[in-house]
N, C-alpha and C positions, 0 to 999 in steps of 0.2 A: 577234418580239421579246417580245410580250406573253405568249405561251405558255411561253417559256423562263424567264421571271421568276416565274411563278405558283408552281411547286414550292418555290422559295426563300422566298417570302413565306409560304406555308402552313407550311413547316417552322419558320420563325422564330416564327410565331404559336403553334405547338404548343410550342416550347421555352419561350416566355415564359409560357404558361399552366401548364405543368408546373413551372417554377421558382417561380411564385407559389403553386401548390398545396403544393409542398414547404416553402416559407417559412411558410405557414399551419399546416401539420402540425407543423413544428418549434416554432413559437410555442406551440402547444397542448401538445405533449409535453415540451418542455424543462423546465418547472417540476416536472413529475411525475418525470422522470428525475433531476433534481437532488435532489428530496426522497427518492427511493428510495436514491440514493447516500449521502446524509447518514445515513439510517436504518441502512444497511449499515455505514457507518463507525462510528456510535455503538455498534452491536451488537459490532463487532470490538473497540472500545475496552473495552467492558464485559467481553468474554471474556478479553482478555489482561491486564486489570487489574481483577480482581473487587473489588467494593466501592468502586471509584473513582468520583468524581463531579466534575462541573464541569471537564471537560477543555478546555484553552485552547491554541490553536495558538501555537507559538513559532518563532523563526527557526532555520533549519538552516545558516546561513552558515558557522559554524566547525566543523560536524560532519562526520564522514566522508562521502565523496561518495555512498555508497549510501543514506544516510539522506535520504529525500525529504520526509518530514513528521515533525514532532515536536510533542508535546503535554505540557503540565505538568498535574498534578492537584492539587486542593486540599490533599491530605495531604502533598505534597512529592514524589510519585512522578512518573514519566515514562512515556510511551508513544512508541515510535519506529516509523516505517514505513520499511522498506528495500526497494529494488528491486534484485534481483540476477539473475544468469544461471546457470541450471542446464544442463539439456539444451537449453533454449530460453530466450530472453530474456523478461523481464517477470514473473518470479516475485516477487510482492509479499508481504512478510511484515511482520506487526506484532508488537512485543515490548514488554511492560510491565516496568518495573523500579521496585521500591519505593524509599523514601528511603534504605534501607540498602545499595542496590546489588544486590539479589537479583532475579532474573527471576521475575516473578509469572505469566507466561504468554506463549505465543507461538503464532501461527497464521498461515497464509497466507490472503490475501484475494483473490489472483488467481494462477492458475497455468495453464501450458500444458505442464507436465511429462507425459511419457507413462507413466511407471511408477507414478505416484501415491504415491511414497515420502514426499512432504511431508505426507500426511494423518496427523495425530496426532503428528508428529515434535516439534512445539513443546512438548508436555507433558513431554518428556524433559529439557527445559532448565530447568524450574521449580526455583528454589532456587539455581541456579548464579549466580556473580558473577565479577568480573574475576579474582579470585585462584583460584577453583575451576573455571574454565571448561574443559570437556572436550568437544570436538566429538563428536557422535553420528553415526556413519557406518553406513550400511546397504549391505551388499555388493550389487552389481549396480545400485546407484543412486548411485554415488559423486559424480557431478556435481551431482545434486539435493541430496544431504545435505551436500556441501561448500559449496554455495551457501547452504543454510539455516544452516550453522554460521558462515559468513562474515557473514551477516546478523545473527545473534545477537551475534557478536563486535563488529560495528560498533555495535550498540545499546549494548553495555556500554562501548565506547569513548566513545560520545556521552554516556552517563551520566557517565563520569569527567570529561569536558570540562565539562559543565554543573555537576556537583557541585563541581568545583574552582573554577569561577567564582563559585559561591554560597557557598563556604567551608564546605561540608559535610564 
């Protein structure tokens, strides 16, 4: 009986030690990962809203479902983060919109798309607004470019909702 129980005890001890080691490593690396994510987010905010400062998180409750984060900027502009599906799920796009409702920039911050059609696509939307919106489509990458266009359209809709609320 004693010999049959020994492998179970040894395996349990190994599992406990490994779990503790993983917890220690997570405790050490979690703040660094959080800081890197914050820096990446700030760089993306600056890229899609050049010259903007003091971005503050705002609620996305009333905004289109694809808008996963929203920020307001001191000068009255907004930055929206959307999660959409192109060829694969998880295409995350950020879009800046100035106080007049014009796109100041757009870029993806996470992508699993295979054709890389999302690279540089956001620059094509600069200056567009709700009245002048025209989707930019790239042949052979229609799912990606449609998803990108839908994200920009959602950002413009979110701007309209927030601008209407604030009486702009």
